[in-house]
TORBA-125354 format. One record per residue (C-alpha): residue number from 1; chain; x, y, z. Coordinates in nm, 3 decimals, always signed. Layout:
<nodes>
NODE bator doke       u       v       w
NODE   NUM    A       X       Y       Z
...
</nodes>
This chain:
<nodes>
NODE bator doke       u       v       w
NODE     1    A +13.569 +11.470  +7.717
NODE     2    A +13.354 +11.408  +7.437
NODE     3    A +13.082 +11.648  +7.345
NODE     4    A +12.722 +11.586  +7.504
NODE     5    A +12.522 +11.357  +7.313
NODE     6    A +12.174 +11.510  +7.209
NODE     7    A +11.993 +11.312  +7.434
NODE     8    A +12.056 +11.079  +7.707
NODE     9    A +12.240 +10.715  +7.655
NODE    10    A +12.206 +10.406  +7.837
NODE    11    A +12.423 +10.204  +8.042
NODE    12    A +12.550  +9.970  +7.748
NODE    13    A +12.578 +10.271  +7.514
NODE    14    A +12.801 +10.409  +7.782
NODE    15    A +12.987 +10.128  +7.855
NODE    16    A +13.043 +10.082  +7.472
NODE    17    A +13.204 +10.432  +7.455
NODE    18    A +13.408 +10.430  +7.770
NODE    19    A +13.584 +10.086  +7.655
NODE    20    A +13.635 +10.229  +7.358
NODE    21    A +13.759 +10.568  +7.472
NODE    22    A +14.026 +10.315  +7.707
NODE    23    A +14.091 +10.085  +7.392
NODE    24    A +14.162 +10.383  +7.196
NODE    25    A +14.390 +10.536  +7.446
NODE    26    A +14.164 +10.876  +7.447
NODE    27    A +14.170 +10.812  +7.829
NODE    28    A +14.529 +10.717  +7.937
NODE    29    A +14.626 +10.508  +8.164
NODE    30    A +14.594 +10.686  +8.491
NODE    31    A +14.301 +10.883  +8.411
NODE    32    A +14.029 +10.986  +8.665
NODE    33    A +13.633 +10.872  +8.594
NODE    34    A +13.448 +11.099  +8.774
NODE    35    A +13.066 +10.983  +8.784
NODE    36    A +12.901 +11.322  +8.789
NODE    37    A +13.164 +11.462  +8.484
NODE    38    A +13.068 +11.166  +8.266
NODE    39    A +12.677 +11.133  +8.391
NODE    40    A +12.665 +11.492  +8.271
NODE    41    A +12.862 +11.391  +7.929
NODE    42    A +12.618 +11.115  +7.850
NODE    43    A +12.292 +11.261  +7.960
NODE    44    A +12.221 +11.054  +8.228
NODE    45    A +12.181 +10.961  +8.618
NODE    46    A +12.492 +10.798  +8.734
NODE    47    A +12.308 +10.491  +8.784
NODE    48    A +12.415 +10.374  +8.455
NODE    49    A +12.693 +10.532  +8.473
NODE    50    A +12.821 +10.335  +8.839
NODE    51    A +12.743 +10.034  +8.610
NODE    52    A +12.934 +10.110  +8.311
NODE    53    A +13.234 +10.184  +8.587
NODE    54    A +13.173  +9.798  +8.775
NODE    55    A +13.150  +9.664  +8.430
NODE    56    A +13.502  +9.816  +8.291
NODE    57    A +13.609  +9.676  +8.649
NODE    58    A +13.523  +9.352  +8.588
NODE    59    A +13.703  +9.379  +8.220
NODE    60    A +14.020  +9.467  +8.377
NODE    61    A +13.969  +9.782  +8.232
NODE    62    A +13.925 +10.009  +8.542
NODE    63    A +14.014 +10.003  +8.886
NODE    64    A +13.758 +10.152  +9.190
NODE    65    A +13.922 +10.219  +9.524
NODE    66    A +13.743 +10.392  +9.813
NODE    67    A +13.870 +10.728  +9.884
NODE    68    A +13.964 +10.786  +9.514
NODE    69    A +13.745 +10.686  +9.271
NODE    70    A +13.753 +10.507  +8.927
NODE    71    A +14.043 +10.544  +8.742
NODE    72    A +14.218 +10.379  +8.407
NODE    73    A +14.383 +10.112  +8.531
NODE    74    A +14.698 +10.094  +8.495
NODE    75    A +14.975  +9.768  +8.422
NODE    76    A +15.380  +9.752  +8.452
NODE    77    A +15.594  +9.512  +8.213
NODE    78    A +15.547  +9.252  +8.442
NODE    79    A +15.129  +9.234  +8.502
NODE    80    A +15.143  +9.231  +8.118
NODE    81    A +15.362  +8.969  +8.084
NODE    82    A +15.124  +8.734  +8.333
NODE    83    A +14.809  +8.866  +8.133
NODE    84    A +14.978  +8.729  +7.834
NODE    85    A +15.066  +8.422  +8.027
NODE    86    A +14.721  +8.376  +8.124
NODE    87    A +14.567  +8.451  +7.765
NODE    88    A +14.826  +8.145  +7.614
NODE    89    A +14.746  +7.913  +7.840
NODE    90    A +14.371  +7.990  +7.828
NODE    91    A +14.310  +8.044  +7.436
NODE    92    A +14.563  +7.748  +7.339
NODE    93    A +14.310  +7.541  +7.582
NODE    94    A +13.999  +7.669  +7.374
NODE    95    A +14.142  +7.567  +7.045
NODE    96    A +14.275  +7.221  +7.118
NODE    97    A +13.911  +7.173  +7.249
NODE    98    A +13.757  +7.404  +6.959
NODE    99    A +13.985  +7.198  +6.652
NODE   100    A +13.806  +6.915  +6.614
NODE   101    A +13.433  +7.015  +6.649
NODE   102    A +13.420  +7.303  +6.385
NODE   103    A +13.320  +7.254  +6.061
NODE   104    A +13.290  +7.364  +5.687
NODE   105    A +13.051  +7.596  +5.747
NODE   106    A +13.257  +7.753  +6.048
NODE   107    A +13.577  +7.775  +5.881
NODE   108    A +13.441  +7.920  +5.609
NODE   109    A +13.310  +8.208  +5.866
NODE   110    A +13.647  +8.268  +5.986
NODE   111    A +13.745  +8.323  +5.612
NODE   112    A +13.515  +8.554  +5.574
NODE   113    A +13.586  +8.748  +5.846
NODE   114    A +13.966  +8.743  +5.760
NODE   115    A +13.918  +8.831  +5.450
NODE   116    A +13.751  +9.197  +5.536
NODE   117    A +14.083  +9.250  +5.828
NODE   118    A +14.329  +9.173  +5.514
NODE   119    A +14.183  +9.490  +5.384
NODE   120    A +14.076  +9.700  +5.716
NODE   121    A +14.263 +10.021  +5.772
NODE   122    A +14.107 +10.173  +6.012
NODE   123    A +14.250 +10.051  +6.394
NODE   124    A +13.965 +10.025  +6.593
NODE   125    A +13.734  +9.844  +6.310
NODE   126    A +14.115  +9.644  +6.285
NODE   127    A +14.064  +9.546  +6.639
NODE   128    A +13.686  +9.477  +6.626
NODE   129    A +13.702  +9.215  +6.344
NODE   130    A +14.016  +9.070  +6.515
NODE   131    A +13.835  +9.009  +6.814
NODE   132    A +13.542  +8.818  +6.610
NODE   133    A +13.831  +8.645  +6.414
NODE   134    A +13.917  +8.501  +6.729
NODE   135    A +13.586  +8.452  +6.948
NODE   136    A +13.474  +8.234  +6.563
NODE   137    A +13.846  +8.031  +6.647
NODE   138    A +13.770  +7.963  +6.971
NODE   139    A +13.347  +7.918  +6.948
NODE   140    A +13.334  +7.552  +6.896
NODE   141    A +13.504  +7.467  +7.223
NODE   142    A +13.181  +7.463  +7.378
NODE   143    A +13.365  +7.587  +7.710
NODE   144    A +13.126  +7.939  +7.830
NODE   145    A +13.366  +8.032  +8.162
NODE   146    A +13.639  +7.972  +7.926
NODE   147    A +13.546  +8.215  +7.642
NODE   148    A +13.455  +8.485  +7.857
NODE   149    A +13.812  +8.511  +8.064
NODE   150    A +13.977  +8.512  +7.745
NODE   151    A +13.723  +8.791  +7.644
NODE   152    A +13.829  +8.953  +7.955
NODE   153    A +14.208  +8.890  +7.935
NODE   154    A +14.215  +9.047  +7.546
NODE   155    A +14.052  +9.326  +7.690
NODE   156    A +14.251  +9.463  +7.991
NODE   157    A +14.556  +9.445  +7.692
NODE   158    A +14.422  +9.624  +7.341
NODE   159    A +14.459  +9.911  +7.419
NODE   160    A +14.850  +9.810  +7.477
NODE   161    A +14.888  +9.728  +7.108
NODE   162    A +14.630  +9.931  +6.944
NODE   163    A +14.899 +10.233  +6.853
NODE   164    A +15.101 +10.025  +6.679
NODE   165    A +14.869  +9.897  +6.435
NODE   166    A +14.951 +10.050  +6.116
NODE   167    A +14.972  +9.881  +5.807
NODE   168    A +15.372  +9.928  +5.850
NODE   169    A +15.349  +9.730  +6.206
NODE   170    A +15.195  +9.376  +6.292
NODE   171    A +14.949  +9.384  +6.110
NODE   172    A +15.059  +9.218  +5.780
NODE   173    A +15.215  +8.948  +5.985
NODE   174    A +14.876  +8.863  +6.234
NODE   175    A +14.691  +8.848  +5.894
NODE   176    A +14.944  +8.553  +5.773
NODE   177    A +14.942  +8.380  +6.087
NODE   178    A +14.561  +8.437  +6.115
NODE   179    A +14.543  +8.232  +5.760
NODE   180    A +14.802  +7.991  +5.892
NODE   181    A +14.590  +7.904  +6.177
NODE   182    A +14.314  +7.850  +5.965
NODE   183    A +14.511  +7.591  +5.743
NODE   184    A +14.547  +7.419  +6.052
NODE   185    A +14.233  +7.391  +6.203
NODE   186    A +14.132  +7.300  +5.866
NODE   187    A +14.334  +6.967  +5.899
NODE   188    A +14.254  +6.881  +6.220
NODE   189    A +14.600  +6.951  +6.352
NODE   190    A +14.542  +7.068  +6.710
NODE   191    A +14.916  +7.078  +6.857
NODE   192    A +15.019  +7.305  +6.486
NODE   193    A +14.751  +7.544  +6.545
NODE   194    A +14.835  +7.566  +6.943
NODE   195    A +15.186  +7.681  +6.845
NODE   196    A +15.127  +7.900  +6.600
NODE   197    A +14.870  +8.067  +6.852
NODE   198    A +15.073  +8.111  +7.165
NODE   199    A +15.351  +8.183  +6.893
NODE   200    A +15.080  +8.484  +6.736
NODE   201    A +15.004  +8.594  +7.157
NODE   202    A +15.344  +8.616  +7.222
NODE   203    A +15.490  +8.865  +6.923
NODE   204    A +15.107  +9.046  +6.988
NODE   205    A +15.243  +9.059  +7.388
NODE   206    A +15.606  +9.203  +7.240
NODE   207    A +15.426  +9.497  +7.063
NODE   208    A +15.220  +9.502  +7.369
NODE   209    A +15.501  +9.573  +7.612
NODE   210    A +15.660  +9.817  +7.393
NODE   211    A +15.403 +10.090  +7.395
NODE   212    A +15.438 +10.108  +7.796
NODE   213    A +15.586 +10.420  +7.810
NODE   214    A +15.431 +10.587  +7.560
NODE   215    A +15.042 +10.541  +7.682
NODE   216    A +15.151 +10.643  +8.063
</nodes>
């Protein structure tokens, strides 16, 4: 557990801190999350801790069970494959809807985020920028509920490939695929962009599955 902060933190800060600890692997799959300990850690009451845990459960990162309490969700290979199947279905759908609605301004924003990604070396910051890239790629679709589901699915699987985000691993491939996605969207090629995205997600799936044994 982290050293208690000098002053109480509110619900959003607790949620962000716990989400980061789960995504980074500091809180491993199966780790028990006790409300009393977390309240002391964050210098607050149990109420914002409980709210944060409920939010994390909605994101698929935490499981809350009667008589057992809260713990970090553990996934098996079959569950991970299912989550990526859902990602491919939803993300290609919102991308297909977004392609004809992208503008020069939205594409420039994507290029700006990608420029930052190309030079980023810190894994958690790279992950944040990668989220921003995909959010910007899908945003013109105008499908808020689908986008919310996409974000939840992504949050459920990010921790399984974060540990492999070294410069020598998938990151160069990811960055190249992002550049090609931008080019296809700029050309208005929805079919090509969706095919590229599906392949991009499947390569990420392979990386995520390969880490399962090391995280448990």
